[in-house]
Each structure stands twice: as C-alpha cells, then as structure tokens.
C-alpha positions as CSV (number, residue, x, y, z in Angstrom):
1,M,1.7,17.9,1.1
2,S,-0.4,15.6,-1.0
3,V,-1.7,16.6,-4.4
4,K,-4.6,15.6,-6.5
5,I,-4.1,15.4,-10.3
6,I,-7.1,15.9,-12.5
7,I,-6.7,14.3,-15.9
8,I,-9.3,15.1,-18.6
9,R,-9.7,13.1,-21.8
10,H,-12.4,13.1,-24.5
11,V,-12.6,9.5,-25.8
12,P,-14.8,8.9,-28.8
13,Q,-16.7,5.6,-28.6
14,D,-14.9,4.3,-31.7
15,K,-11.5,4.8,-30.0
16,E,-12.5,3.3,-26.6
17,E,-11.2,-0.2,-27.5
18,Q,-7.8,1.2,-28.5
19,I,-7.4,3.4,-25.5
20,R,-8.6,1.1,-22.7
21,P,-5.6,-1.2,-22.6
22,L,-3.2,1.7,-22.6
23,L,-4.9,3.4,-19.8
24,M,-5.0,0.2,-17.8
25,Q,-1.3,-0.3,-18.3
26,M,-0.7,3.3,-17.2
27,R,-2.8,2.9,-14.1
28,S,-1.1,-0.4,-13.2
29,A,2.3,1.1,-13.6
30,A,1.3,4.1,-11.5
31,H,0.3,1.8,-8.6
32,T,4.0,0.8,-8.2
33,Q,5.4,4.3,-8.2
34,P,6.7,6.0,-5.0
35,G,4.1,8.3,-3.5
36,Y,1.1,7.0,-5.4
37,I,-1.9,6.9,-3.1
38,S,-5.0,6.3,-5.2
39,G,-6.8,6.9,-8.4
40,E,-10.3,6.8,-9.8
41,T,-11.9,7.3,-13.2
42,L,-15.2,9.1,-13.6
43,V,-17.4,9.3,-16.7
44,N,-19.4,12.4,-17.4
45,Y,-23.1,11.4,-17.0
46,D,-24.2,13.9,-19.7
47,D,-21.3,13.2,-22.1
48,P,-20.0,9.6,-21.7
49,E,-17.1,10.3,-24.0
50,E,-15.6,12.7,-21.4
51,K,-13.4,10.8,-18.8
52,V,-11.9,12.4,-15.7
53,V,-9.2,10.7,-13.7
54,I,-8.5,11.9,-10.2
55,S,-5.1,10.7,-9.0
56,T,-3.7,11.3,-5.5
57,W,0.0,11.5,-4.8
58,K,1.9,12.1,-1.5
59,S,3.8,15.0,-3.0
60,L,4.1,17.1,-6.1
61,D,7.7,15.7,-6.5
62,N,6.2,12.2,-6.6
63,W,3.8,13.2,-9.3
64,N,6.5,14.9,-11.3
65,E,8.7,11.8,-11.1
66,W,5.8,9.8,-12.5
67,L,5.2,12.4,-15.2
68,R,8.8,12.0,-16.3
69,N,8.7,8.2,-16.2
70,P,9.7,6.8,-19.6
71,E,7.1,4.1,-19.5
72,R,4.3,6.6,-18.7
73,R,5.5,9.0,-21.4
74,Q,5.5,6.3,-24.0
75,L,2.0,5.1,-23.1
76,Q,0.7,8.7,-22.9
77,A,2.2,9.5,-26.3
78,R,0.2,6.6,-27.8
79,V,-3.0,7.7,-26.1
80,D,-2.5,11.3,-27.3
81,E,-1.8,10.0,-30.8
82,I,-4.9,7.9,-30.9
83,L,-7.1,10.7,-29.5
84,G,-5.5,13.4,-31.7
85,E,-5.0,15.8,-28.8
86,E,-2.8,16.3,-25.8
87,T,-4.2,15.1,-22.5
88,L,-4.9,17.9,-20.0
89,Y,-3.4,17.7,-16.5
90,Q,-4.3,19.9,-13.6
91,V,-2.6,19.8,-10.1
92,Y,-4.6,20.7,-7.0
93,Y,-3.8,20.7,-3.3
94,S,-6.0,21.1,-0.2
95,G,-6.5,24.7,0.6
C-alpha cells in the first residue's frame, strides 16, 4: 500500500538561502531510492515561511528505509540545526 508523507517546515526568509541547497540535495537523493514515487513542495499562501512537502512512496517500508538512510539523516540534521527545530513528519495512507 502506498503512503504519503507530509513534511512541515517553518523556514524564515533569512534562512532560506542556507536551507534551499540542503533540501534540493535531499530531494535529489530521494529520487534514487527504492519505492520513491513523487514529491512536491507547497508554500502556504498566507504564511510564505511555511513549507509543506508531500512525498509519495510505494510502501511504508520504503519510506522507513529512506528515513534511516545515512545521507538523508545527515542532511536533515543540518536542516534542523539551521532552523532550530525538528522537522515534523506525518504518514498517511488512502482510506
């Protein structure tokens, strides 16, 4: 069963330049992972500092493998350090 991962980040404008390359590296690496289907980034119209990523994976196991991937973990740690908060992940499936 495929899953959708919702990733929410609050990225202040003054940190956007630091974060963008890390997020692009993470997305590029995700594209090569088994089970990755698609991803899109949305910006909150009323609060442009809020970014939401919707990532689709073939299975929860595929997502969990990516979540444990050392490259992803290193990039994510840098993102969280710059933002000063942990990134929120939510897992959904079609009901």
